[in-house]
Kinemage of the C-alpha trace (Angstrom):
@kinemage 1
@onewidth
@group {chain A} dominant
@subgroup {mainchain}
@vectorlist {calphas} color= white
{ca val a 1} P -149.570 -55.309 -1.209
{ca gln a 2} L -147.367 -53.670 -3.804
{ca leu a 3} L -148.619 -50.680 -5.743
{ca gln a 4} L -147.343 -49.674 -9.171
{ca ala a 5} L -148.226 -46.164 -10.263
{ca ser a 6} L -147.887 -44.986 -13.834
{ca gly a 7} L -149.121 -42.348 -16.243
{ca gly a 8} L -147.173 -39.331 -15.081
{ca gly a 9} L -145.409 -37.045 -17.481
{ca ser a 10} L -144.832 -33.504 -18.628
{ca val a 11} L -147.739 -31.549 -20.080
{ca gln a 12} L -148.760 -27.977 -20.707
{ca ala a 13} L -151.320 -26.236 -18.558
{ca gly a 14} L -154.875 -27.044 -19.525
{ca arg a 15} L -154.079 -30.546 -20.753
{ca thr a 16} L -155.052 -33.887 -19.250
{ca leu a 17} L -153.317 -36.908 -17.792
{ca lys a 18} L -154.617 -40.167 -16.391
{ca leu a 19} L -152.738 -41.913 -13.630
{ca ser a 20} L -153.093 -45.607 -12.981
{ca cys a 21} L -152.200 -47.631 -9.922
{ca leu a 22} L -152.122 -51.400 -10.118
{ca ala a 23} L -152.156 -53.417 -6.919
{ca ser a 24} L -150.463 -56.782 -6.566
{ca gly a 25} L -153.405 -58.036 -4.557
{ca ser a 26} L -157.128 -57.576 -4.483
{ca ile a 27} L -158.316 -54.029 -3.876
{ca phe a 28} L -161.670 -55.345 -2.763
{ca ser a 29} L -160.517 -55.580 0.832
{ca ala a 30} L -159.088 -52.064 0.971
{ca ile a 31} L -161.112 -49.746 3.169
{ca val a 32} L -159.671 -46.710 1.388
{ca leu a 33} L -157.825 -46.238 -1.890
{ca gly a 34} L -156.427 -42.931 -2.853
{ca trp a 35} L -153.990 -40.535 -4.439
{ca tyr a 36} L -151.753 -38.092 -2.623
{ca arg a 37} L -149.131 -35.741 -3.984
{ca gln a 38} L -146.017 -34.039 -2.783
{ca ala a 39} L -144.438 -31.021 -4.397
{ca pro a 40} L -140.829 -30.018 -3.633
{ca gly a 41} L -140.624 -28.388 -0.230
{ca asn a 42} L -144.206 -29.239 0.612
{ca glu a 43} L -145.854 -31.872 2.745
{ca arg a 44} L -147.714 -34.742 1.163
{ca glu a 45} L -151.323 -33.756 0.604
{ca leu a 46} L -154.578 -35.451 -0.196
{ca val a 47} L -155.674 -35.446 -3.815
{ca ala a 48} L -158.551 -37.906 -3.757
{ca thr a 49} L -159.743 -40.992 -1.925
{ca ile a 50} L -162.411 -43.561 -2.604
{ca arg a 51} L -163.742 -45.702 0.192
{ca lys a 52} L -164.972 -49.268 0.136
{ca asp a 53} L -168.552 -47.989 0.178
{ca gly a 54} L -167.836 -45.882 -2.885
{ca ser a 55} L -167.799 -42.515 -1.143
{ca ile a 56} L -165.241 -40.087 -2.567
{ca thr a 57} L -163.294 -37.189 -1.125
{ca tyr a 58} L -161.285 -34.647 -3.101
{ca gly a 59} L -158.737 -32.120 -2.034
{ca glu a 60} L -160.059 -28.590 -2.367
{ca ser a 61} L -157.560 -27.607 -5.034
{ca val a 62} L -158.582 -30.403 -7.422
{ca lys a 63} L -162.354 -30.458 -7.005
{ca gly a 64} L -164.124 -30.274 -10.326
{ca arg a 65} L -160.968 -31.098 -12.284
{ca phe a 66} L -159.833 -34.521 -11.067
{ca thr a 67} L -161.806 -37.754 -10.910
{ca ile a 68} L -160.866 -40.862 -8.973
{ca ser a 69} L -162.189 -44.266 -9.928
{ca lys a 70} L -161.442 -47.911 -9.325
{ca asp a 71} L -161.794 -51.175 -11.165
{ca ser a 72} L -161.843 -54.107 -8.784
{ca ser a 73} L -161.645 -56.610 -11.646
{ca lys a 74} L -158.249 -55.161 -12.557
{ca asn a 75} L -157.128 -54.315 -9.012
{ca ala a 76} L -156.628 -50.785 -10.209
{ca val a 77} L -157.360 -47.246 -9.107
{ca tyr a 78} L -157.219 -44.318 -11.493
{ca leu a 79} L -156.942 -40.559 -11.352
{ca gln a 80} L -158.217 -38.605 -14.320
{ca met a 81} L -156.707 -35.149 -14.224
{ca asn a 82} L -158.228 -32.450 -16.407
{ca ser a 83} L -157.442 -28.765 -16.777
{ca leu a 84} L -154.022 -29.240 -15.266
{ca lys a 85} L -152.320 -26.250 -13.684
{ca pro a 86} L -148.646 -25.597 -12.944
{ca glu a 87} L -149.453 -25.896 -9.246
{ca asp a 88} L -150.451 -29.520 -9.851
{ca thr a 89} L -146.785 -30.310 -10.429
{ca ala a 90} L -145.787 -32.962 -7.899
{ca val a 91} L -144.982 -36.584 -7.355
{ca tyr a 92} L -148.257 -38.467 -7.128
{ca tyr a 93} L -148.533 -41.477 -4.847
{ca cys a 94} L -151.226 -44.090 -4.707
{ca his a 95} L -152.337 -45.317 -1.326
{ca tyr a 96} L -154.014 -48.466 -0.104
{ca arg a 97} L -155.373 -48.664 3.404
{ca lys a 98} L -156.169 -52.196 4.463
{ca asn a 99} L -157.330 -51.359 7.985
{ca ser a 100} L -156.630 -48.948 10.812
{ca val a 101} L -153.058 -50.152 11.285
{ca ser a 102} L -151.981 -51.350 7.840
{ca ala a 103} L -151.438 -49.183 4.771
{ca phe a 104} L -149.300 -49.223 1.656
{ca trp a 105} L -147.821 -46.621 -0.671
{ca gly a 106} L -146.801 -46.832 -4.299
{ca gln a 107} L -143.457 -45.547 -5.524
{ca gly a 108} L -144.815 -42.337 -6.998
{ca thr a 109} L -145.136 -40.947 -10.489
{ca leu a 110} L -144.012 -37.453 -11.438
{ca val a 111} L -146.414 -34.991 -12.998
{ca thr a 112} L -144.968 -31.771 -14.375
{ca val a 113} L -147.245 -29.046 -15.694
{ca ser a 114} L -145.729 -26.118 -17.539
{ca ser a 115} L -147.384 -22.775 -18.139
């Protein structure tokens, strides 16, 4: 499965962005879809995941501001980011877990938030 992330950019604090991730194959079979991010000098961290059963998990720093969703008809997963903060600046990666041993990462899209 290939993942193509898009929607990143440079915005001022308080603004919104919506990231999209399009999968080359069906997302129906994914057990988990998600977004992670990595800021310079930091480890990659969880932003949000959505499981096959629809359950959602958010990283503590984005709760209440970010919303993950998926559209199986378009093989897409989205991340709506509201009230962006400078500390949200990072490369955002989409993630597709097929099973316990097989997972895929997108190429990343850069989000830069200025104060």
